[in-house]
N, CA, C and O of each residue as an XYZ file, in Angstrom:
780
protein
N      22.777    -11.465      8.781
C      21.441    -12.008      8.834
C      20.705    -11.715      7.536
O      20.704    -10.581      7.055
N      20.081    -12.739      6.971
C      19.247    -12.558      5.799
C      17.936    -11.917      6.245
O      17.292    -12.380      7.185
N      17.561    -10.865      5.568
C      16.392    -10.110      6.007
C      15.479     -9.856      4.813
O      15.940     -9.562      3.710
N      14.171     -9.975      5.054
C      13.194     -9.624      4.029
C      12.488     -8.340      4.454
O      11.951     -8.244      5.558
N      12.500     -7.360      3.558
C      11.766     -6.119      3.774
C      10.596     -6.138      2.801
O      10.775     -6.148      1.583
N       9.396     -6.143      3.370
C       8.174     -6.332      2.598
C       7.316     -5.081      2.728
O       6.950     -4.682      3.834
N       6.997     -4.464      1.591
C       6.150     -3.280      1.597
C       4.715     -3.689      1.296
O       4.461     -4.512      0.416
N       3.777     -3.101      2.044
C       2.353     -3.290      1.781
C       1.809     -1.907      1.471
O       1.793     -1.026      2.330
N       1.361     -1.724      0.228
C       0.936     -0.413     -0.226
C      -0.391     -0.514     -0.972
O      -0.891     -1.606     -1.241
N      -0.944      0.637     -1.298
C      -2.215      0.706     -2.006
C      -2.978      1.943     -1.581
O      -2.585      2.649     -0.652
N      -4.051      2.185     -2.262
C      -4.921      3.328     -1.981
C      -5.501      3.212     -0.566
O      -5.687      2.099     -0.073
N      -5.787      4.333      0.093
C      -6.440      4.246      1.401
C      -7.699      3.366      1.355
O      -8.478      3.421      0.404
N      -7.871      2.568      2.391
C      -9.037      1.690      2.604
C      -9.026      0.393      1.790
O     -10.045     -0.295      1.721
N      -7.891      0.051      1.176
C      -7.826     -1.248      0.488
C      -7.518     -2.382      1.453
O      -7.671     -3.551      1.099
N      -7.086     -2.055      2.673
C      -6.796     -3.078      3.673
C      -5.333     -3.229      4.025
O      -4.938     -4.252      4.584
N      -4.520     -2.233      3.712
C      -3.075     -2.309      3.955
C      -2.729     -2.646      5.402
O      -2.002     -3.603      5.672
N      -3.251     -1.859      6.317
C      -2.872     -2.027      7.719
C      -3.374     -3.345      8.276
O      -2.651     -4.014      9.013
N      -4.586     -3.731      7.944
C      -5.114     -5.015      8.425
C      -4.262     -6.167      7.919
O      -3.917     -7.070      8.681
N      -3.921     -6.138      6.642
C      -3.079     -7.186      6.054
C      -1.689     -7.147      6.680
O      -1.147     -8.186      7.057
N      -1.111     -5.952      6.792
C       0.247     -5.824      7.338
C       0.315     -6.345      8.772
O       1.251     -7.064      9.123
N      -0.657     -5.993      9.596
C      -0.618     -6.420     10.997
C      -0.772     -7.932     11.146
O      -0.109     -8.538     11.988
N      -1.631     -8.543     10.348
C      -1.766    -10.006     10.410
C      -0.500    -10.669      9.864
O      -0.075    -11.710     10.365
N       0.086    -10.076      8.856
C       1.334    -10.599      8.292
C       2.465    -10.517      9.318
O       3.285    -11.430      9.410
N       2.511     -9.439     10.081
C       3.505     -9.283     11.149
C       3.386    -10.449     12.127
O       4.390    -11.034     12.533
N       2.176    -10.773     12.493
C       1.932    -11.882     13.422
C       2.350    -13.216     12.809
O       2.998    -14.030     13.467
N       1.985    -13.435     11.562
C       2.313    -14.697     10.885
C       3.810    -14.904     10.706
O       4.301    -16.029     10.808
N       4.537    -13.822     10.439
C       5.961    -13.932     10.121
C       6.870    -13.539     11.282
O       8.091    -13.507     11.133
N       6.278    -13.241     12.435
C       7.048    -12.730     13.575
C       7.954    -11.596     13.100
O       9.166    -11.618     13.309
N       7.340    -10.615     12.460
C       8.075     -9.532     11.816
C       8.042     -8.252     12.639
O       7.232     -8.099     13.554
N       8.935     -7.344     12.294
C       8.945     -5.991     12.848
C       8.021     -5.160     11.972
O       8.046     -5.287     10.748
N       7.204     -4.309     12.589
C       6.192     -3.540     11.862
C       6.504     -2.050     11.869
O       6.846     -1.478     12.905
N       6.379     -1.427     10.692
C       6.531      0.021     10.562
C       5.314      0.556      9.821
O       5.080      0.214      8.662
N       4.537      1.403     10.506
C       3.455      2.146      9.863
C       4.039      3.524      9.570
O       4.425      4.245     10.491
N       4.105      3.887      8.305
C       4.804      5.112      7.919
C       4.178      6.374      8.500
O       4.898      7.296      8.883
N       2.866      6.430      8.571
C       2.216      7.610      9.139
C       2.557      7.747     10.617
O       2.880      8.839     11.086
N       2.487      6.641     11.347
C       2.830      6.669     12.770
C       4.296      7.061     12.970
O       4.616      7.838     13.869
N       5.184      6.522     12.131
C       6.606      6.854     12.216
C       6.832      8.351     11.968
O       7.592      8.997     12.689
N       6.172      8.890     10.950
C       6.326     10.308     10.621
C       5.910     11.194     11.787
O       6.579     12.182     12.091
N       4.815     10.845     12.433
C       4.332     11.646     13.562
C       5.204     11.456     14.797
O       5.522     12.421     15.492
N       5.589     10.216     15.067
C       6.391      9.911     16.262
C       7.767     10.575     16.205
O       8.257     11.082     17.214
N       8.390     10.572     15.016
C       9.745     11.108     14.883
C       9.776     12.526     14.296
O      10.836     13.038     13.937
N       8.603     13.144     14.207
C       8.467     14.494     13.669
C       9.144     14.620     12.299
O       9.982     15.494     12.077
N       8.761     13.736     11.405
C       9.273     13.750     10.039
C       8.271     14.440      9.111
O       8.065     14.030      7.969
N       7.668     15.479      9.630
C       6.569     16.164      8.954
C       7.001     17.584      8.595
O       7.548     18.313      9.423
N       6.743     17.957      7.343
C       7.046     19.313      6.886
C       5.889     20.271      7.172
O       6.100     21.471      7.346
N       4.674     19.740      7.219
C       3.494     20.574      7.438
C       2.232     19.755      7.269
O       2.273     18.525      7.260
N       1.108     20.447      7.134
C      -0.186     19.788      6.953
C      -0.797     20.226      5.635
O      -0.641     21.370      5.208
N      -1.491     19.301      5.003
C      -2.277     19.612      3.815
C      -3.719     19.729      4.296
O      -4.406     18.727      4.495
N      -4.166     20.971      4.479
C      -5.507     21.216      5.004
C      -6.607     20.699      4.103
O      -7.633     20.215      4.581
N      -6.398     20.800      2.797
C      -7.419     20.345      1.839
C      -7.635     18.833      1.934
O      -8.764     18.353      1.825
N      -6.555     18.093      2.136
C      -6.648     16.627      2.199
C      -6.679     16.108      3.638
O      -6.806     14.906      3.869
N      -6.562     17.022      4.596
C      -6.532     16.643      6.010
C      -5.484     15.556      6.262
O      -5.772     14.502      6.828
N      -4.259     15.852      5.818
C      -3.172     14.892      5.978
C      -1.868     15.637      6.240
O      -1.790     16.857      6.094
N      -0.850     14.878      6.630
C       0.462     15.477      6.872
C       1.305     15.404      5.611
O       1.122     14.524      4.771
N       2.227     16.341      5.496
C       3.193     16.334      4.397
C       4.495     15.821      4.987
O       5.098     16.461      5.849
N       4.918     14.660      4.513
C       6.079     13.973      5.073
C       7.366     14.499      4.446
O       7.423     14.764      3.245
N       8.395     14.644      5.273
C       9.736     14.988      4.818
C      10.357     13.681      4.311
O      10.906     12.900      5.088
N      10.261     13.461      3.003
C      10.682     12.176      2.434
C      12.165     11.888      2.643
O      12.538     10.738      2.875
N      13.009     12.899      2.567
C      14.447     12.694      2.750
C      14.742     12.195      4.163
O      15.475     11.222      4.340
N      14.176     12.860      5.166
C      14.376     12.422      6.549
C      13.716     11.074      6.804
O      14.231     10.261      7.573
N      12.588     10.837      6.166
C      11.907      9.546      6.314
C      12.788      8.424      5.762
O      12.899      7.367      6.383
N      13.411      8.640      4.612
C      14.302      7.624      4.031
C      15.442      7.291      4.987
O      15.779      6.122      5.174
N      16.033      8.317      5.590
C      17.118      8.084      6.548
C      16.621      7.279      7.743
O      17.296      6.353      8.192
N      15.459      7.623      8.253
C      14.892      6.922      9.401
C      14.585      5.456      9.060
O      14.859      4.555      9.852
N      14.024      5.239      7.895
C      13.710      3.866      7.452
C      15.002      3.061      7.306
O      15.072      1.913      7.745
N      16.016      3.656      6.695
C      17.307      2.970      6.510
C      17.877      2.553      7.869
O      18.314      1.415      8.041
N      17.871      3.476      8.825
C      18.381      3.169     10.169
C      17.554      2.074     10.835
O      18.106      1.174     11.468
N      16.248      2.148     10.696
C      15.352      1.148     11.290
C      15.651     -0.235     10.731
O      15.748     -1.203     11.484
N      15.798     -0.330      9.423
C      16.079     -1.618      8.780
C      17.428     -2.158      9.238
O      17.551     -3.333      9.582
N      18.437     -1.294      9.242
C      19.785     -1.744      9.591
C      19.911     -2.168     11.046
O      20.709     -3.052     11.361
N      19.141     -1.556     11.939
C      19.218     -1.875     13.369
C      18.264     -2.989     13.793
O      18.377     -3.507     14.904
N      17.339     -3.357     12.937
C      16.316     -4.331     13.303
C      16.913     -5.728     13.485
O      17.709     -6.187     12.667
N      16.521     -6.382     14.551
C      17.025     -7.721     14.841
C      16.155     -8.835     14.292
O      16.493    -10.009     14.444
N      15.059     -8.500     13.665
C      14.149     -9.524     13.130
C      14.478     -9.822     11.672
O      15.057     -8.994     10.969
N      14.102    -11.010     11.237
C      14.367    -11.430      9.861
C      13.394    -10.869      8.845
O      13.690    -10.837      7.650
N      12.233    -10.425      9.307
C      11.224     -9.858      8.418
C      10.804     -8.488      8.929
O      10.588     -8.292     10.125
N      10.693     -7.553      8.008
C      10.213     -6.214      8.332
C       9.060     -5.908      7.381
O       9.197     -6.021      6.163
N       7.922     -5.517      7.958
C       6.752     -5.156      7.163
C       6.584     -3.647      7.256
O       6.473     -3.096      8.351
N       6.564     -2.978      6.106
C       6.387     -1.527      6.071
C       5.072     -1.231      5.364
O       4.841     -1.646      4.228
N       4.212     -0.495      6.078
C       2.831     -0.247      5.669
C       2.628      1.235      5.372
O       2.850      2.085      6.234
N       2.205      1.536      4.148
C       1.882      2.918      3.813
C       1.684      3.103      2.324
O       2.328      2.437      1.514
N       0.789      4.011      1.968
C       0.510      4.210      0.540
C       1.667      4.874     -0.191
O       1.716      4.828     -1.420
N       2.597      5.489      0.527
C       3.758      6.106     -0.125
C       5.062      5.351      0.187
O       6.152      5.908      0.053
N       4.943      4.101      0.596
C       6.117      3.299      0.974
C       7.163      3.241     -0.135
O       8.361      3.289      0.145
N       6.730      3.140     -1.376
C       7.694      3.011     -2.479
C       8.517      4.272     -2.683
O       9.561      4.235     -3.334
N       8.053      5.390     -2.129
C       8.779      6.650     -2.268
C       9.837      6.848     -1.194
O      10.736      7.672     -1.358
N       9.743      6.096     -0.085
C      10.634      6.378      1.042
C      11.488      5.197      1.504
O      12.362      5.368      2.354
N      11.252      4.018      0.967
C      12.076      2.865      1.355
C      13.118      2.647      0.262
O      12.759      2.417     -0.893
N      14.409      2.718      0.613
C      15.461      2.546     -0.394
C      15.346      1.196     -1.121
O      15.180      0.149     -0.496
N      15.437      1.250     -2.427
C      15.238      0.070     -3.274
C      16.125     -1.106     -2.881
O      15.684     -2.254     -2.927
N      17.354     -0.837     -2.502
C      18.307     -1.909     -2.189
C      17.819     -2.816     -1.056
O      18.218     -3.979     -0.986
N      16.972     -2.306     -0.181
C      16.499     -3.088      0.959
C      15.252     -3.917      0.653
O      14.969     -4.888      1.354
N      14.519     -3.548     -0.371
C      13.187     -4.112     -0.604
C      13.236     -5.495     -1.244
O      13.879     -5.703     -2.273
N      12.535     -6.438     -0.603
C      12.416     -7.797     -1.128
C      11.196     -7.911     -2.034
O      11.299     -8.369     -3.172
N      10.035     -7.488     -1.520
C       8.768     -7.556     -2.253
C       7.908     -6.350     -1.932
O       7.958     -5.801     -0.832
N       7.113     -5.948     -2.924
C       6.126     -4.887     -2.740
C       4.770     -5.478     -3.090
O       4.542     -5.904     -4.222
N       3.874     -5.501     -2.114
C       2.513     -5.985     -2.338
C       1.597     -4.781     -2.488
O       1.387     -4.022     -1.542
N       1.053     -4.617     -3.692
C       0.129     -3.528     -3.982
C      -1.276     -4.114     -3.893
O      -1.688     -4.909     -4.737
N      -2.004     -3.707     -2.856
C      -3.363     -4.207     -2.675
C      -4.328     -3.376     -3.510
O      -4.207     -2.154     -3.583
N      -5.280     -4.046     -4.133
C      -6.268     -3.395     -4.986
C      -7.665     -3.765     -4.502
O      -7.854     -4.817     -3.890
N      -8.631     -2.913     -4.772
C     -10.014     -3.184     -4.369
C     -10.949     -2.561     -5.397
O     -10.757     -1.421     -5.822
N     -11.966     -3.329     -5.790
C     -12.959     -2.840     -6.743
C     -13.483     -1.485     -6.265
O     -13.825     -1.337     -5.092
N     -13.549     -0.494     -7.160
C     -13.960      0.852     -6.757
C     -15.327      0.929     -6.056
O     -15.508      1.762     -5.167
N     -16.271      0.096     -6.431
C     -17.582      0.129     -5.766
C     -17.434     -0.300     -4.307
O     -17.996      0.335     -3.414
N     -16.690     -1.362     -4.063
C     -16.445     -1.820     -2.691
C     -15.576     -0.809     -1.936
O     -15.814     -0.519     -0.764
N     -14.573     -0.283     -2.626
C     -13.680      0.692     -2.012
C     -14.455      1.938     -1.577
O     -14.220      2.470     -0.492
N     -15.368      2.397     -2.413
C     -16.171      3.575     -2.068
C     -16.969      3.328     -0.784
O     -17.056      4.210      0.070
N     -17.552      2.130     -0.647
C     -18.289      1.795      0.581
C     -17.362      1.834      1.801
O     -17.714      2.397      2.837
N     -16.180      1.234      1.669
C     -15.222      1.215      2.776
C     -14.778      2.634      3.137
O     -14.666      2.974      4.315
N     -14.526      3.458      2.118
C     -14.085      4.829      2.358
C     -15.150      5.620      3.109
O     -14.839      6.364      4.039
N     -16.395      5.459      2.704
C     -17.479      6.169      3.394
C     -17.577      5.717      4.843
O     -17.809      6.538      5.730
N     -17.405      4.425      5.098
C     -17.426      3.919      6.470
C     -16.283      4.511      7.305
O     -16.415      4.676      8.518
N     -15.173      4.825      6.654
C     -14.011      5.398      7.346
C     -14.065      6.923      7.412
O     -13.130      7.556      7.903
N     -15.146      7.510      6.924
C     -15.312      8.957      7.029
C     -14.837      9.766      5.841
O     -14.839     10.995      5.902
N     -14.428      9.116      4.758
C     -14.028      9.855      3.566
C     -15.280     10.423      2.902
O     -16.330      9.781      2.879
N     -15.154     11.632      2.363
C     -16.266     12.232      1.628
C     -15.712     13.292      0.682
O     -14.525     13.619      0.713
N     -16.576     13.807     -0.135
C     -16.229     14.906     -1.022
C     -15.013     14.655     -1.884
O     -14.817     13.566     -2.424
N     -14.199     15.695     -1.999
C     -13.039     15.657     -2.891
C     -12.041     14.562     -2.493
O     -11.468     13.897     -3.357
N     -11.837     14.379     -1.181
C     -10.876     13.373     -0.724
C     -11.311     11.973     -1.154
O     -10.477     11.172     -1.576
N     -12.584     11.673     -1.055
C     -13.094     10.371     -1.483
C     -12.914     10.207     -2.994
O     -12.418      9.180     -3.455
N     -13.316     11.212     -3.752
C     -13.212     11.131     -5.217
C     -11.760     11.030     -5.687
O     -11.451     10.284     -6.616
N     -10.875     11.786     -5.037
C      -9.460     11.752     -5.406
C      -8.857     10.359     -5.163
O      -8.100      9.855     -5.992
N      -9.193      9.750     -4.036
C      -8.667      8.418     -3.735
C      -9.287      7.342     -4.620
O      -8.603      6.395     -5.007
N     -10.567      7.473     -4.944
C     -11.177      6.536     -5.897
C     -10.492      6.637     -7.255
O     -10.186      5.621     -7.879
N     -10.254      7.854     -7.706
C      -9.569      8.054     -8.986
C      -8.180      7.434     -8.950
O      -7.737      6.831     -9.928
N      -7.497      7.582     -7.826
C      -6.170      6.998     -7.672
C      -6.213      5.481     -7.849
O      -5.348      4.907     -8.511
N      -7.213      4.836     -7.262
C      -7.350      3.383     -7.410
C      -7.688      3.010     -8.849
O      -7.095      2.086     -9.405
N      -8.621      3.710     -9.446
C      -9.064      3.403    -10.812
C      -7.919      3.578    -11.804
O      -7.791      2.807    -12.755
N      -7.093      4.588    -11.578
C      -6.001      4.910    -12.506
C      -4.678      4.234    -12.140
O      -3.638      4.574    -12.704
N      -4.704      3.278    -11.200
C      -3.534      2.460    -10.860
C      -2.356      3.260    -10.296
O      -1.206      2.867    -10.495
N      -2.609      4.350     -9.612
C      -1.528      5.242     -9.171
C      -0.507      4.516     -8.288
O       0.695      4.629     -8.531
N      -0.955      3.775     -7.270
C      -0.003      3.091     -6.381
C       0.783      2.010     -7.122
O       1.970      1.813     -6.861
N       0.128      1.320     -8.031
C       0.815      0.295     -8.829
C       1.863      0.935     -9.738
O       2.997      0.460     -9.809
N       1.496      1.991    -10.418
C       2.431      2.670    -11.319
C       3.616      3.240    -10.532
O       4.761      3.145    -10.976
N       3.340      3.833     -9.362
C       4.427      4.341     -8.517
C       5.393      3.214     -8.130
O       6.610      3.393     -8.157
N       4.835      2.058     -7.770
C       5.671      0.916     -7.387
C       6.502      0.432     -8.574
O       7.694      0.159     -8.429
N       5.885      0.328     -9.729
C       6.603     -0.118    -10.925
C       7.707      0.868    -11.293
O       8.805      0.459    -11.670
N       7.421      2.158    -11.184
C       8.439      3.175    -11.490
C       9.601      3.123    -10.506
O      10.748      3.364    -10.884
N       9.312      2.811     -9.254
C      10.357      2.788     -8.228
C      11.201      1.525     -8.269
O      12.412      1.587     -8.059
N      10.578      0.370     -8.540
C      11.278     -0.909     -8.369
C      11.283     -1.819     -9.591
O      11.971     -2.840     -9.575
N      10.558     -1.497    -10.630
C      10.464     -2.394    -11.772
C       9.538     -3.555    -11.446
O       9.147     -3.741    -10.294
N       9.195     -4.321    -12.442
C       8.178     -5.361    -12.285
C       8.605     -6.531    -11.409
O       7.745     -7.189    -10.822
N       9.886     -6.814    -11.298
C      10.371     -8.006    -10.607
C       9.999     -8.138     -9.146
O       9.833     -9.256     -8.658
N       9.861     -7.028     -8.431
C       9.569     -7.075     -6.997
C       8.102     -6.816     -6.672
O       7.697     -6.917     -5.514
N       7.304     -6.482     -7.687
C       5.931     -6.026     -7.459
C       4.937     -7.172     -7.584
O       4.963     -7.936     -8.549
N       4.053     -7.278     -6.583
C       2.974     -8.269     -6.590
C       1.661     -7.518     -6.389
O       1.439     -6.908     -5.344
N       0.807     -7.569     -7.383
C      -0.494     -6.907     -7.304
C      -1.520     -7.939     -6.844
O      -1.638     -9.010     -7.440
N      -2.263     -7.615     -5.782
C      -3.260     -8.540     -5.240
C      -4.617     -7.868     -5.177
O      -4.740     -6.765     -4.646
N      -5.632     -8.520     -5.710
C      -6.999     -8.019     -5.644
C      -7.617     -8.479     -4.329
O      -7.821     -9.674     -4.119
N      -7.914     -7.529     -3.447
C      -8.493     -7.837     -2.131
C     -10.017     -7.771     -2.133
O     -10.645     -7.958     -1.091
N     -10.610     -7.510     -3.279
C     -12.052     -7.345     -3.372
C     -12.783     -8.578     -2.850
O     -12.543     -9.695     -3.308
N     -13.671     -8.362     -1.894
C     -14.515     -9.432     -1.368
C     -13.789    -10.491     -0.559
O     -14.380    -11.512     -0.206
N     -12.526    -10.266     -0.262
C     -11.735    -11.276      0.452
C     -11.566    -10.900      1.913
O     -11.520     -9.721      2.265
N     -11.474    -11.911      2.751
C     -11.135    -11.698      4.149
C      -9.646    -11.363      4.237
O      -8.854    -11.766      3.385
N      -9.283    -10.624      5.275
C      -7.880    -10.269      5.498
C      -7.030    -11.543      5.531
O      -5.947    -11.586      4.948
N      -7.518    -12.557      6.203
C      -6.782    -13.826      6.320
C      -6.479    -14.432      4.953
O      -5.409    -15.008      4.752
N      -7.413    -14.305      4.014
C      -7.203    -14.860      2.675
C      -6.128    -14.092      1.906
O      -5.317    -14.684      1.194
N      -6.133    -12.785      2.058
C      -5.102    -11.962      1.396
C      -3.731    -12.292      1.984
O      -2.753    -12.414      1.246
N      -3.656    -12.437      3.308
C      -2.385    -12.777      3.953
C      -1.902    -14.146      3.493
O      -0.704    -14.341      3.290
N      -2.819    -15.096      3.326
C      -2.430    -16.412      2.798
C      -1.793    -16.284      1.420
O      -0.813    -16.969      1.126
N      -2.337    -15.417      0.576
C      -1.757    -15.190     -0.754
C      -0.355    -14.595     -0.629
O       0.570    -15.018     -1.321
N      -0.206    -13.613      0.255
C       1.101    -12.980      0.458
C       2.128    -14.019      0.906
O       3.229    -14.092      0.359
N       1.762    -14.816      1.899
C       2.678    -15.840      2.423
C       3.011    -16.869      1.337
O       4.158    -17.302      1.226
N       2.022    -17.257      0.543
C       2.268    -18.212     -0.542
C       3.263    -17.643     -1.557
O       4.123    -18.366     -2.059
N       3.143    -16.363     -1.852
C       4.084    -15.723     -2.779
C       5.476    -15.649     -2.147
O       6.472    -15.953     -2.803
N       5.545    -15.251     -0.892
C       6.844    -15.165     -0.216
C       7.543    -16.520     -0.134
O       8.772    -16.593     -0.157
N       6.756    -17.593     -0.038
C       7.323    -18.945      0.043
C       7.436    -19.623     -1.323
O       7.693    -20.824     -1.407
N       7.243    -18.847     -2.386
C       7.342    -19.338     -3.771
C       6.349    -20.448     -4.096
O       6.638    -21.323     -4.912
N       5.176    -20.414     -3.458
C       4.116    -21.376     -3.763
C       3.064    -20.777     -4.683
O       2.193    -21.488     -5.184
N       3.142    -19.498     -4.899
C       2.214    -18.792     -5.783
C       3.015    -17.747     -6.534
O       3.954    -17.161     -5.996
N       2.637    -17.520     -7.780
C       3.353    -16.570     -8.617
C       2.988    -15.127     -8.268
O       1.840    -14.810     -7.957
N       3.970    -14.296     -8.328
C       3.813    -12.859     -8.121
C       3.615    -12.222     -9.495
O       4.394    -12.483    -10.413
N       2.573    -11.384     -9.649
C       2.358    -10.778    -10.967
C       1.695     -9.413    -10.855
O       1.180     -9.036     -9.802
N       1.720     -8.688    -11.954
C       1.014     -7.412    -12.078
C       0.051     -7.538    -13.255
O       0.125     -8.485    -14.038
N      -0.847     -6.571    -13.362
C      -1.854     -6.628    -14.422
C      -3.059     -7.442    -14.009
O      -3.771     -7.986    -14.852
N      -3.286     -7.525    -12.702
C      -4.346     -8.357    -12.134
C      -5.723     -7.745    -12.354
O      -6.693     -8.461    -12.603
N      -5.809     -6.418    -12.263
C      -7.112     -5.755    -12.388
C      -7.062     -4.658    -13.441
O      -5.993     -4.147    -13.776
N      -8.214     -4.311    -13.946
C      -8.369     -3.194    -14.879
C      -9.669     -2.492    -14.508
O     -10.701     -2.679    -15.154
N      -9.597     -1.679    -13.452
C     -10.820     -1.016    -12.980
C     -11.358     -0.060    -14.023
O     -12.573      0.042    -14.194
N     -10.487      0.638    -14.722
C     -10.923      1.591    -15.736
C     -11.756      0.880    -16.800
O     -12.848      1.332    -17.145
N     -11.237     -0.233    -17.317
C     -11.967     -0.998    -18.327
C     -13.261     -1.581    -17.790
O     -14.278     -1.595    -18.485
N     -13.226     -2.065    -16.551
C     -14.415     -2.660    -15.934
C     -15.527     -1.622    -15.794
O     -16.666     -1.865    -16.190
N     -15.188     -0.467    -15.231
C     -16.191      0.577    -15.017
C     -16.720      1.120    -16.334
O     -17.906      1.427    -16.457
N     -15.835      1.238    -17.318
C     -16.255      1.715    -18.636
C     -17.214      0.724    -19.285
O     -18.228      1.124    -19.858
N     -16.899     -0.571    -19.199
C     -17.776     -1.587    -19.805
C     -19.130     -1.665    -19.102
O     -20.135     -2.026    -19.714
N     -19.149     -1.321    -17.807
C     -20.411     -1.309    -17.048
C     -21.174     -0.001    -17.231
O     -22.304      0.126    -16.760
N     -20.569      0.970    -17.910
C     -21.223      2.254    -18.158
C     -21.307      3.153    -16.929
O     -22.172      4.027    -16.866
N     -20.427      2.955    -15.958
C     -20.495      3.745    -14.719
C     -19.206      4.534    -14.447
O     -19.027      5.059    -13.349
N     -18.331      4.618    -15.415
C     -17.056      5.298    -15.203
C     -17.242      6.744    -14.731
O     -16.547      7.194    -13.819
N     -18.176      7.470    -15.351
C     -18.397      8.877    -14.979
C     -18.862      9.021    -13.534
O     -18.612     10.050    -12.906
N     -19.526      8.017    -13.007
C     -19.992      8.035    -11.617
C     -18.804      8.000    -10.641
O     -18.882      8.535     -9.535
N     -17.713      7.365    -11.065
C     -16.556      7.195    -10.196
C     -15.452      8.211    -10.439
O     -14.746      8.588     -9.504
N     -15.291      8.660    -11.674
C     -14.244      9.632    -12.007
C     -14.869     11.011    -12.182
O     -15.225     11.413    -13.290
N     -14.995     11.726    -11.071
C     -15.626     13.039    -11.105
C     -14.655     14.165    -10.818
O     -15.079     15.304    -10.622
N     -13.384     13.881    -10.788
C     -12.407     14.921    -10.436
C     -12.121     15.783    -11.642
O     -11.324     16.718    -11.558
C-alpha cells in the first residue's frame, strides 16, 4: 500500500492540532498526537518542572511511531507535534508542514492558552528564531519541508493550502517568513526577545 506520512509541526499555539485534526477528516487519515502517544504508552523519562512539560524518551517514541506506521491500514497518517521531526524516521516521511505565526498574534494566542512568563518568552523566541523550521531542515533537508504562514488565517484556509500542496496544485517552499527582520524593522524586537 502506498502511504503518505505527513508531519504537522511548529511552535506551540501556531495551530498544529487544529490543522492536523481537520486534515485527518479531509484525508480520512490516521491521527497521532505525539504528546498523547507519549502519555498513553508511558514513553516519558520524567517531567520538566520549569517548563511544565514531559520529557519524552525519543528512542522508545521512534520505535512506537515506526510500529504505528507499519501497522496502520490507512493511506494517510498525520503526525502532530512540535518535536515530530526528532522522532519520526526520515524514511517514512512524505511531507513536513511547519506552521508559522506572526509573533504578535502568537503572543495573544499563547496568553489565551495560559502561557506566561519564561515559557511564553521561550516559545516566542523559538518562533522568531525559526527553531522548528531549522530542526525540520536539519532532519529532512529542504525537499520535504513546506513552511506555511498561518497568521490571520482560518484553520480551513491553512488546510486548503496543505491539501493543494499534497495534490501538487501549489508549490511547497521554505523562507516564507522572516519574523526577526520584521520585528527589527518595526523597532519592537527587544519587546519579543527577552530571554
